C-alpha positions in Angstrom: 42.3 -9.2 -29.5 44.0 -7.6 -26.6 41.1 -5.3 -25.9 38.7 -8.2 -26.0 40.8 -10.1 -23.4 41.1 -7.0 -21.2 37.3 -6.5 -21.3 36.8 -10.2 -20.6 39.2 -10.0 -17.6 37.4 -7.0 -16.2 34.1 -8.7 -16.5 35.4 -11.8 -14.8 37.0 -9.9 -11.9 33.7 -8.0 -11.5 31.7 -11.2 -11.4 34.0 -12.7 -8.8 33.9 -9.6 -6.6 30.1 -9.5 -6.9 29.8 -13.1 -6.0 32.1 -12.6 -2.9 30.1 -9.6 -1.8 26.9 -11.5 -2.1 28.3 -14.5 -0.3 29.5 -12.6 2.7 26.3 -10.7 3.7 25.8 -8.5 0.7 22.0 -8.9 1.0 19.7 -5.9 1.6 18.2 -5.5 5.0 14.5 -5.0 5.5 13.5 -1.3 5.0 13.0 0.7 8.0 9.9 2.9 8.4 10.4 6.5 9.4 6.9 6.8 10.7 4.7 4.0 12.1 2.0 3.0 9.6 -1.5 3.3 11.2 -4.3 2.3 8.8 -7.9 3.2 9.0 -9.7 2.5 12.3 -12.4 -0.1 12.6 -16.0 1.1 12.6 -17.5 4.0 10.8 -15.0 6.3 9.1 -14.9 10.0 9.4 -13.2 12.5 7.1 -10.5 13.1 9.6 -9.6 9.3 9.6 -9.0 9.4 5.9 -7.1 12.7 6.0 -4.8 11.4 8.8 -3.6 8.3 6.8 0.1 8.4 6.0 1.9 5.7 4.0 5.5 4.6 4.3 7.5 5.7 1.3 9.7 3.3 -0.5 12.2 3.6 -3.4 9.4 3.3 -6.0 6.7 5.3 -4.2 4.4 4.1 -1.4 4.0 0.6 0.0 1.4 -0.9 -2.3 0.0 -3.2 0.4 -0.8 -0.4 2.7 -2.4 1.6 -0.1 -4.4 -1.4 -1.2 -5.7 -2.0 2.3 -6.8 1.5 2.8 -8.6 1.6 -0.6 -10.3 -1.7 0.1 -11.5 -0.4 3.4 -12.8 2.9 1.8 -14.6 0.9 -0.9 -16.4 -1.2 1.7 -17.3 1.9 3.8 -18.6 3.8 0.8 -20.7 0.8 -0.3 -22.2 0.4 3.2 -23.1 4.1 3.2 -24.6 4.0 -0.2 -26.8 1.0 0.9 -27.8 2.8 4.0 -28.7 6.0 2.1 -30.8 4.0 -0.4 -32.6 2.2 2.4 -33.4 5.5 4.2 -34.6 7.1 1.0 -36.9 4.1 0.3 -38.3 4.3 3.9 -38.8 8.1 3.5 -40.7 7.7 0.2 -42.8 4.8 1.3 -46.4 5.7 2.2 -47.0 5.8 5.9 -50.1 4.2 7.4 -52.1 6.5 9.7 -52.9 5.3 13.1 -56.3 6.5 14.2 
């Protein structure tokens, strides 16, 4: 019974201290970035643009929002290039009319 009361007292004191610490500014500040995040530039992408992307690191890896933005941009750019390649191939394989 004594051990139970001692454990209960320790838990109660810990809860009170945690509550006091949270009440008086125990919140976490916004994370600071060690390097400024610069995403992909507007317009046509080059290999160097993708190679130069750096993400801020957080406790659990990289910032998911930054990674998602870059991946969305890459998907759109690759889709545009695929469409352009298909259009150019179709134009190249189409029979040309001769001008006499």
